[in-house]
N, C-alpha and C positions, 0 to 999 in steps of 0.2 A: 527638619528632623529634631525630635526631642533629645535632650541631653541624657536623660535617665530612663531606662526601662524598669518599671517597678512591678514585680510579680507578687500578687497579693493572695495569700492562702485564706479563704473565707472561713475555714474551720479552726484556725488557730485561736486558742484561748476563748473558746465558746463564741467565736465570731467577732472578737474585738477588732480585728483588722478591717472588717467591713463597716463596723460602727464608726470607726475613725476615718474612713476613706474620704468622705466629703471634706473634712478638715485637711487631710493630706493633699488633696488636689489643690486646695487654696494655698497651702504652704509651698507646694512644689509645682508651679505651673509649667515648668520645663520638663516635667516627668510624664511619661506615657504609662498609664496604669492598666494592668491586665488582671482581672479576677480569675484565678485558676479554677479549672474544672476538676483537676486531680493533681497529685504530687508529681506524677510522671510528666505532666505538661510543663511543670516548673523546670525540670531538667532540660527538656527539649527546647523550650523557648530561650533559655539561657545559652544553650549550646549553639543555637542558630542565630542569635542576636547579631545584628550588623549596624554599624554607624552610630552606636551609642557610646557615650563616655564611660558609663557604668551600668551594670545590671544590679538591681537592688532586690533583696529578699525582704518581704513584709510578712512576718509570721514568727513562728518559733524555731526551735532547733532543727526540726525535721525540714522546714522550709529552707533554712540556711543551708542544710546539708544538700538538698536537691538543687537549689539554685547555684550554690558555689561549685558543686560538682559539674554542672553544665558549663559554667564559666571556664573551668579548667580545661574543658574539652573544646572550647570555642577556638576556631582557627585564627581569630583576631587576638593576638597575644598582648595587645595594648589595652584591652578592655579591663575595667576595674570592677570590683565587687563591693557592694555596700549593704548595710542592714538598717531597716526601720523595724525595730523589734515590737512584736505583738504577741509574744508567747507567754509562757508561765515560768521559765527557768533560764534567765539570761546569762548563763555562764560564759558563752562565747563572747558576748558583748563586754562583760566585766573584765574578762581576761585581756581583751584587746583595746580597752579604753573607748568603747563605742557607747554613747549615752542611750538609755532606754526611753527617755523622753522624746516624743516624735519630733517636736520642733527643734530640739538640739541635734537630733540625728540628721535631720535635713540640713541644718547649718553645717554639720560635719561633711555631708556629701559634697557640698559646694566648696568648702575651704580646707578640708582635712588633708593630712599627709597620706602617702601611699607606702605601704610596707609589703614587700614580697615575702609571704610567709610560707614555710615548708608545710606540706600536707601529708598526713599519714593515710595509709590504705589498709583495709581489712579484706583479705582475699581479693585484692585488686581494686576494691571500691573505696573511693575517698571518704574519710570522715574528718570532722573538724573540731570535736571536743575530746571525748575519751571513748575507748572501747572497753566495755566491762564484761566480765565473765561470771557466769553462775549467779551469785547473789545480786550482782549489779543488774542483770537482765530482769530478775524477779522484782527488784526494787523499782526499776524504771516502769515496768508494767503496772505495778500498784500505784506508784506516784502519779502516773499519767491519769489514772482514774480519780485520784484524790485531790490533785492540785486545783482543778476548776472549782471545787467546792470549798476547800480549806486554805488555798494559797500555796505558794511555792515551798515555804519553810515547813509548815505543818504537814502538808501532803507528803513531802519527801521524808521528814522525820518519822512519820507513822509507818511508811513503807520500809524504811531502814530497820526500825525496831521490830517490825513483824518478821523480817527475815533473820534478824539476830536471834529471836526466840526459836525459830525453826532449827537453827544450828546446823545447816547442811555443810558438809565438807567434801573435798575432792582432791585428787592428785593431778598435777599437770606436768607435761614435758615441754621444756623450753629449749629449743635447739639441742635436744637429746639429754638435757639435764632434768632429772626428776625433782620436782618440788612437791612435797607431800603435805597432806592435811591442810589444804588451803581453804580459808574462809572466804576470801575475796581476792580478785586480781583484776588489774586494769592496765591499759596502755594509753599513754597520753603525751602531749608536748606542753600542756598548759596546766596550771595549778588547780583551777576550779573544775570540779567534775560533775556536780549536780546539787541544786537546791541549797547552796551555802556550804557544802562540803568542799574542803580545800586541802590539797596535798602540799607539803613543804618540799617542793622540787628544788634540786640543785640547779645552778645555771647549766643549760644544755646548748650545744652547738646546733647549727642549722641542719647538720646531717645526723643528729642524734634524736633519740626519744627515750622515754622512761617506761619501764615495767615496774608497777607497784603491786605488792601483795602482802597479805597477812596470813601467817600460817601458825599452826600449833597454839591456837588461842581458844580459851573457854568462852562461853557466852558472856560472862562478866568482862573478860578481856576484850571481846568485841565491842561491848558498850564503852569501855575506856577508849578504844580506838576511834569509835564514832565521835565521842566527846572531843578528842584531839583533832579530828578532821574538821569539826565545826569551828575550832579555834585556829586551824591552820598550823598546828603543832606537829613536829616530827613524830611519826609512828609507822609501824609496818617496816617493810624492806623495799629498797629501790635499787633497780639495776638500770644503768644507762646503756642503751643498745645502739648499734649501727647496722645498716644493711637489713637484709630480710631475716625475719625471725619466724620460725615454725613453732606453733603451739598446739598441743593435743592433750587429751585427758583420758583417764581410766574409765569414766562413765560419761554419759551424755551431759554436756555443759552448754547452756545457752549463751549466745553472743548478743550483746546490745551495744549499739553506738549511736550517739547523738539523740538519745531518748527513745529509740525504736528498736524492736527485735530484728535480728538478722541471722537466723539460723543457729547453728551450734558448731562446736569444735569437731574435728580439727580445722585449723585455719593458719593463715600467715599474715604478718604485718610487715609493711615496708613503707618507704617514702615515695610519694607520687613523683613522676618525672618532671612535672611543671610546678611552679609556685603560684600561689594565689595573690593577685594584686589587690590587697585589702585596703579600703579607705579607713584610716584610724586617726585618733587624736595624736597630738604631738608627743605625749608621754607614753603612748602605745600600751597602756594598761599594765597588767601584772605579769605577762609572760617574761621569763628570764632567759636570755640567750647569751651566748659567748661566741667569739671568733666570727663575728658577722663579716660577710664579704661586701 
């Protein structure tokens, strides 16, 4: 039996995962590689995997989401989750100290530490980076089209500026509290949110997560916030939350998480019942936690 089940998304980053597949097989002979037919197969195979040390996602954020979600539902609670990144925006990897170089990522699979990380859910479905509302969903859709041509930074920046110019605003209700004239809102446990954008999060406990939002800001104010996000400087407002949070809106507001659209509000956010056994480097990246058990 092979040690690692590696699930390869052939569509990630214009087929990069398939192009590097021969090299991956050489570097990881103890891996069983499966080229996926669709993203649903990724979740199923991860959920049904038996006898492996770890199930590994080879692709981008969407692949990470699907494979990690399947691992969380696997009846073998000892199984680990790893990443060989082949996408366009490695925020998950940067946040958790996972190298994006394939050779280094494989070395980490063999020798890395295991961190049991809390996982957020949107309407009961796990997500592993951030859930964005409104502007974030539009930015993700545009950035996904632009990144293959112009790269992660330029593609994301173009999409952000396009939405800032549009200047759309909305009101949201968070557990019954109205927050008016919101330019952007998101829910996350990690500082990196997309394409180099980074929130200055406070340390959060394993049973906590953050709601970040910007309200009552002009287009110029939005540009200043974007500049601060690229530098990781404090901006906007942050609420640290526990338990289940209900979010609704006065107009249709799209939901995006981990780079893909997932319907619209109303919705709810909570922590998943199980934790993900993630293979990480010893310094565990940029996520800031407190009160670890």
